[in-house]
C-alpha positions in Angstrom: 45.7 -83.0 4.9 47.6 -80.0 3.4 45.2 -77.5 2.3 48.4 -75.3 0.7 47.0 -72.4 2.8 49.9 -71.7 5.5 51.1 -67.6 5.3 47.5 -67.0 4.5 45.0 -64.8 6.7 41.9 -66.0 7.3 38.4 -64.6 9.3 35.9 -66.7 10.8 32.7 -65.3 11.5 31.0 -66.8 14.3 34.2 -68.8 16.0 34.0 -67.8 19.2 32.5 -71.4 20.0 31.7 -74.6 17.7 31.6 -74.9 14.3 33.3 -71.8 13.8 36.1 -72.3 16.4 36.8 -76.0 15.0 37.2 -74.0 11.7 39.5 -71.6 13.1 41.6 -74.6 14.6 42.0 -76.2 11.5 42.9 -73.1 9.6 45.5 -72.8 12.4 46.8 -76.0 11.5 46.9 -75.4 8.2 49.1 -72.6 8.7 46.6 -69.7 8.6 46.8 -66.4 10.9 43.0 -66.4 11.8 41.0 -63.6 13.0 38.6 -64.8 15.8 35.1 -63.5 15.7 32.1 -63.3 18.1 30.1 -61.0 20.0 31.1 -62.0 23.4 34.7 -60.7 24.5 35.0 -63.6 27.2 34.2 -66.6 24.8 36.4 -64.9 21.8 39.5 -64.3 24.2 39.2 -68.0 24.9 38.9 -69.3 21.7 42.0 -66.8 20.9 44.2 -68.0 23.5 43.4 -71.7 23.0 44.7 -71.6 19.3 47.8 -69.5 20.5 48.6 -71.9 22.5 49.1 -74.5 19.9 51.1 -71.8 17.9 48.5 -69.8 16.4 49.0 -66.1 14.7 45.6 -64.7 16.2 43.6 -61.8 16.5 40.3 -61.0 17.7 37.2 -58.8 16.1 34.0 -58.1 18.2 30.7 -57.1 16.6 27.1 -58.3 16.5 26.9 -59.0 12.5 23.0 -58.3 12.7 23.8 -54.5 13.3 24.7 -53.0 10.7 27.4 -50.3 12.5 28.9 -53.4 13.9 29.0 -55.1 11.0 30.8 -52.8 9.1 33.3 -52.2 11.8 33.9 -55.7 11.4 34.3 -55.7 7.6 37.0 -52.8 8.3 39.0 -54.6 10.9 38.9 -57.7 8.4 40.3 -55.4 5.9 42.6 -53.8 7.7 43.9 -57.2 9.1 44.5 -58.2 5.4 42.0 -60.9 5.4 42.5 -63.2 2.4 40.3 -66.1 3.5 36.8 -65.3 4.9 34.5 -68.0 6.6 31.0 -67.0 6.8 29.9 -69.3 9.9 27.5 -66.7 11.6 24.2 -67.7 11.3 20.7 -66.9 12.9 20.1 -67.1 16.5 18.4 -70.0 17.7 15.7 -67.8 19.4 14.3 -67.1 15.7 12.0 -69.1 13.5 12.1 -69.3 10.2 9.7 -66.6 9.5 11.5 -64.0 12.0 14.6 -65.0 10.5 13.3 -63.9 6.9 12.1 -60.8 8.2 15.1 -60.0 10.0 17.1 -60.4 6.9 14.5 -58.6 4.8 13.8 -61.7 2.8 10.5 -62.0 1.3 8.7 -64.8 -0.2 
């Protein structure tokens, strides 16, 4: 499928594994340069290497998006890199139930 994304720059948050890594691979297959994001340097590096092995133009950015300063650093890196497509894949951690996640995000009922 051609989504007409060739030549664009994308960032996929939480792309150090699972669905995020699969989305990053699909974007590479579509001709996008991809900024791979995650918290674990080893996992982010592994995904980046796999994408480079199939011809992807890839870079990495590390940071915990639950930390305000780290999130700002990730956002600044995305701006510097020229991200045109943002896939917000990072989500709540498995160790949080719904109420804990609500409080962490500042949501109220």
